[in-house]
C-alpha positions in Angstrom: 66.3 3.3 77.5 68.1 0.6 79.4 69.8 -0.7 76.2 71.0 2.8 75.4 72.4 3.4 78.9 74.1 0.0 78.9 75.7 0.9 75.5 76.9 4.2 77.0 78.6 2.4 79.9 80.4 0.2 77.4 81.7 3.2 75.6 79.8 2.4 72.3 77.8 5.6 72.3 78.1 9.1 73.7 75.8 12.0 74.3 76.3 15.3 72.6 75.3 17.2 75.8 74.8 16.4 79.4 71.0 16.7 79.3 70.3 14.1 76.6 70.1 11.2 79.0 67.9 13.2 81.4 65.5 13.9 78.6 65.3 10.2 77.7 64.5 9.3 81.3 61.9 12.0 81.5 60.2 10.7 78.4 59.6 7.3 80.1 58.7 9.0 83.4 56.1 11.0 81.6 54.4 7.8 80.4 54.1 6.6 84.0 52.7 9.9 85.1 49.9 9.6 82.6 48.7 6.3 84.0 46.0 7.7 86.3 45.1 4.1 87.4 48.6 2.8 87.4 48.5 2.3 91.1 51.4 0.7 93.0 53.0 -0.7 89.9 53.4 2.6 88.1 54.7 4.2 91.3 57.3 1.5 91.9 58.5 1.6 88.3 58.7 5.4 88.4 60.7 5.3 91.7 63.0 2.5 90.3 63.7 4.7 87.2 64.6 7.6 89.5 66.9 5.4 91.4 68.5 4.3 88.2 69.0 7.9 87.2 70.7 8.6 90.5 73.0 5.6 90.1 73.9 6.6 86.5 74.5 10.2 87.6 76.8 9.1 90.4 78.7 6.6 88.2 79.3 9.2 85.6 80.7 11.7 88.1 77.7 13.9 87.6 78.0 14.1 83.8 74.8 12.5 82.7 71.2 11.5 83.9 70.9 14.3 86.5 67.3 14.4 87.6 65.9 17.9 86.9 62.8 19.8 88.1 60.7 18.1 85.4 61.9 14.6 86.5 60.8 15.1 90.1 57.5 16.7 89.0 56.7 13.6 86.9 57.6 11.2 89.7 55.5 13.1 92.2 52.6 13.1 89.8 52.8 9.3 89.4 53.0 8.9 93.2 50.0 11.1 93.7 48.0 9.2 91.1 48.9 5.8 92.6 46.5 6.1 95.5 48.6 3.7 97.6 48.8 3.7 101.3 52.4 5.0 101.4 52.0 7.5 98.6 52.2 10.6 100.9 55.3 9.2 102.7 57.0 8.5 99.3 56.1 12.0 98.1 57.6 13.6 101.2 60.9 11.7 100.6 61.0 12.9 97.0 60.7 16.6 98.2 63.7 16.0 100.5 65.7 14.3 97.7 65.4 17.3 95.4 67.7 19.2 97.7 70.5 16.7 97.2 70.5 17.7 93.5 70.5 21.4 94.3 66.8 21.8 93.4 64.2 23.7 95.4 60.7 22.4 95.0 58.2 24.6 93.2 54.5 25.0 93.8 53.7 22.1 91.6 55.9 19.8 93.5 54.4 20.7 96.9 50.9 20.5 95.5 51.6 17.0 94.1 52.8 15.8 97.4 49.7 17.2 99.2 47.4 15.5 96.7 49.2 12.3 97.3 47.6 12.4 100.8 44.2 13.3 99.3 44.2 10.3 97.0 45.9 7.9 99.4 44.0 4.9 100.7 45.6 5.5 104.1 44.3 8.9 105.0 43.0 8.1 108.5 46.4 6.8 109.5 48.2 10.1 108.6 47.8 13.3 110.6 46.7 16.1 108.2 49.0 18.3 110.2 51.7 16.6 108.0 50.1 18.1 105.0 49.8 21.5 106.7 53.6 21.3 107.4 54.1 21.5 103.7 52.0 24.6 103.5 54.0 26.0 106.4 57.2 25.4 104.4 55.8 27.2 101.4 54.6 30.1 103.5 58.0 30.5 105.1 59.8 30.5 101.7 57.3 33.1 100.5 58.1 35.2 103.6 61.8 34.8 103.1 62.3 35.5 99.4 59.0 35.0 97.6 60.5 32.2 95.6 57.3 30.2 95.8 53.7 31.3 96.6 51.2 29.6 99.0 48.6 29.9 96.3 44.9 29.1 96.5 45.5 25.5 95.2 47.9 24.7 98.0 45.6 26.1 100.6 42.7 24.2 99.2 44.7 20.9 99.3 45.5 21.6 102.9 41.9 22.2 103.8 40.8 19.1 101.9 43.3 17.1 103.9 41.6 18.1 107.1 38.2 17.6 105.6 39.0 14.0 104.6 40.5 13.2 108.0 38.9 12.3 111.3 40.5 15.3 112.9 38.3 17.0 115.5 39.7 20.3 114.6 38.9 19.9 110.9 36.3 22.7 110.6 38.3 25.1 112.8 41.4 24.7 110.7 39.4 25.1 107.5 37.9 28.4 108.5 41.3 29.6 109.8 43.1 28.8 106.6 40.3 30.4 104.5 40.7 33.6 106.5 44.5 33.4 106.1 44.2 33.2 102.3 41.6 36.0 102.2 44.0 38.2 104.1 46.8 37.4 101.7 44.6 38.4 98.8 43.4 41.6 100.4 47.0 42.6 101.3 48.6 41.8 97.9 45.8 41.9 95.3 47.6 38.9 93.8 45.0 36.7 91.9 47.0 33.6 92.9 45.8 34.2 96.5 42.1 34.7 95.6 40.0 32.0 97.2 38.2 30.0 94.4 35.3 27.6 94.3 37.7 24.7 95.1 38.8 26.4 98.3 35.3 27.3 99.4 34.1 23.8 98.5 36.8 22.3 100.6 36.0 24.5 103.6 32.3 23.7 103.3 33.0 20.0 103.1 35.1 20.2 106.2 32.4 22.2 108.1 29.6 19.8 107.0 31.3 16.9 108.9 30.8 18.7 112.2 27.2 17.4 112.5 26.1 20.4 114.5 23.5 23.2 113.8 26.4 25.6 114.1 28.0 24.0 111.1 24.9 24.7 109.0 25.0 28.3 110.2 28.6 28.6 109.2 28.0 27.1 105.8 25.1 29.5 105.2 27.3 32.5 106.2 30.0 31.5 103.8 27.5 31.0 101.0 25.9 34.4 101.7 29.4 36.0 101.7 30.2 34.4 98.3 27.0 35.6 96.8 27.4 39.1 98.2 31.0 39.4 97.0 30.1 38.2 93.6 27.0 40.4 93.2 28.9 43.5 94.4 31.7 42.6 91.9 34.3 42.3 94.6 35.2 39.0 93.1 34.7 37.0 90.0 34.3 33.7 92.0 30.6 32.9 92.0 29.1 30.0 94.0 28.2 27.1 91.8 26.0 24.0 92.2 28.8 22.2 94.1 28.9 25.1 96.7 25.2 24.9 97.3 25.3 21.1 97.4 28.0 21.2 100.1 25.6 23.2 102.2 22.9 20.7 101.6 25.3 18.0 102.7 25.8 19.9 106.0 22.0 19.9 106.5 21.8 16.2 105.7 24.5 15.3 108.2 23.2 17.6 110.9 19.4 17.3 110.5 18.5 20.7 112.1 15.0 21.4 113.1 14.4 23.6 110.1 16.4 21.3 107.8 13.7 20.5 105.3 12.6 24.1 104.9 16.2 25.3 104.5 16.9 22.6 101.9 13.9 23.6 99.8 14.9 27.2 100.2 18.4 26.4 98.8 16.9 24.6 95.8 14.7 27.6 95.0 17.7 29.9 95.5 19.8 27.9 93.1 17.0 28.0 90.4 16.5 31.8 90.9 20.1 32.6 90.6 20.5 30.4 87.6 17.8 32.3 85.9 18.8 35.8 86.9 22.4 35.3 86.1 21.7 33.1 83.1 24.3 30.7 84.6 23.6 26.9 84.2 26.5 26.1 86.6 24.2 27.1 89.5 21.3 24.9 88.4 20.6 21.9 90.5 22.0 18.6 89.1 21.4 15.0 90.0 23.6 15.1 93.0 21.8 18.1 94.4 18.4 16.4 94.0 19.8 13.3 95.6 21.0 15.1 98.7 17.6 16.9 98.9 15.7 13.7 98.8 18.2 12.1 101.3 17.4 15.0 103.7 13.7 14.3 103.3 14.2 10.6 103.8 16.3 11.1 107.0 13.9 13.7 108.6 11.3 12.7 111.2 7.8 13.1 110.0 5.7 12.5 106.9 7.6 14.1 103.9 6.2 11.7 101.2 4.3 14.5 99.4 7.4 16.7 99.3 9.6 13.9 98.1 7.1 13.0 95.3 6.9 16.7 94.3 10.7 16.9 93.9 10.9 13.5 92.2 8.2 14.7 89.7 10.2 18.0 89.2 13.3 16.0 88.5 11.5 13.7 86.0 9.9 16.7 84.2 13.3 18.4 83.8 14.7 15.1 82.4 11.9 14.9 79.9 12.6 18.5 78.9 16.2 17.7 78.0 18.2 17.7 81.2 19.4 14.2 80.6 21.6 14.1 83.8 18.4 14.2 85.9 17.1 10.8 85.1 15.9 9.2 88.4 17.9 6.2 89.6 17.8 3.6 92.3 19.2 6.0 94.9 16.5 8.5 94.2 13.7 6.0 94.3 15.1 4.4 97.5 15.0 7.8 99.2 11.3 8.0 98.3 10.8 4.5 99.8 12.6 5.7 103.0 10.1 8.6 103.2 7.3 6.1 103.1 9.1 4.1 105.8 9.5 7.1 108.1 6.0 8.5 107.3 4.0 6.2 109.6 1.2 6.0 107.0 -1.0 2.9 107.2 -0.4 2.0 103.5 3.4 2.8 103.7 4.5 -0.7 102.8 2.1 -1.0 99.9 3.2 2.4 98.4 6.9 1.6 99.0 6.5 -1.7 97.2 5.0 0.1 94.2 8.2 2.2 94.0 10.3 -1.0 94.3 8.3 -2.5 91.5 9.0 0.6 89.4 12.7 0.2 90.0 12.6 -3.4 88.9 10.5 -2.6 85.8 12.9 0.1 84.7 15.9 -2.2 85.1 14.1 -5.0 83.2 13.6 -2.4 80.4 17.3 -1.7 80.1 17.7 1.2 82.6 21.0 0.2 84.3 20.7 3.2 86.6 17.8 1.5 88.2 19.4 -1.8 89.2 17.7 -2.9 92.4 20.0 -3.2 95.4 19.8 -4.4 99.0 19.0 -0.9 100.3 15.9 -0.7 98.1 14.6 -4.1 99.3 15.5 -3.5 102.9 13.8 -0.1 103.0 10.7 -1.6 101.5 10.7 -4.3 104.2 11.1 -1.6 106.8 8.2 0.3 105.4 6.0 -2.7 105.7 7.3 -3.2 109.3 5.9 0.2 110.3 2.6 0.0 108.3 -0.8 -1.3 109.5 -1.2 -3.9 106.7 -2.8 -7.1 107.9 -0.7 -9.2 105.4 2.5 -7.4 106.0 4.3 -10.5 107.2 3.4 -12.3 104.0 4.5 -9.3 101.9 7.8 -9.0 103.7 8.4 -12.7 103.1 7.7 -12.3 99.4 10.2 -9.4 99.1 12.8 -11.3 101.1 
């Protein structure tokens, strides 16, 4: 590309039309946009290429290398994929730059800029209100001339920005934005405004971080609403396993008094709906089981029997062909934590048996059962709370 452009400047070649050079630049920009792990290097090269386009465009008096809608979309995608600390700031500057070339950003440009925040390594240093300001621009343009739509994807990105931040108003904003989008859909009937599972998932994720029993109630209300609307055919958006797992996350972080019973109820509810609807997307997966066992391990009281029951259920499903349900170190460590919290006299001994199983599985080639510091520490803690006479010796052996 550089050689061709240098030859053009020397007058040795010419372009048959004004868009030829732009297409050449876009071809290279596209290669950077596909580098999902290109990081800072890919972003910097993409921005440098855009700068070169601007320079060539100015030097030619606007005849060649004019960045177009596609050019800016590719640069924004590369910035979004970079995950760098300044990705969102760079994306905002690109949106502003488009106006200098007489271009108005489309939905895809706004969405890429918002996702730059979501993938940024610097989320906690940026106010999610900055992301919402992009949504506000889109809403205003829609109100003015309907040239762009504040669709479900853009709303979801905004909610996710609040969910990933430390903002105290995260859940309030999430629920408010969901209601806004639902109103848009009800008023227009436009499917682009219909809240989808991504939107509901983002809202539930935001609510779950509240850490209050009210957040669990809110999550359950949203889940009930989704099921009701789908079953009554008011919408084609059905809650999937990620929706239910988000509610389980809320229980895990909140630890309500009825948390264990509610978590088991949700697991049964998922299985029942999966069978009745013949929909495997609702069936609990490894993440769902992991969150359930985490709830059991964090709850006060003796939940060893329940944890063993669910671990057995998980193992049986794996044997029957659900290969994604193979127990791993995290699952077994949750069981060890249940022994730790149980107060049983033989808690340390039983926890060590689980630790030995982890080690044996790993020695036999199961890389998912690689022992880690959490498994060892939890076993030591289980001995610390047990009544074993030789627990000091046992702890030293594990240490």
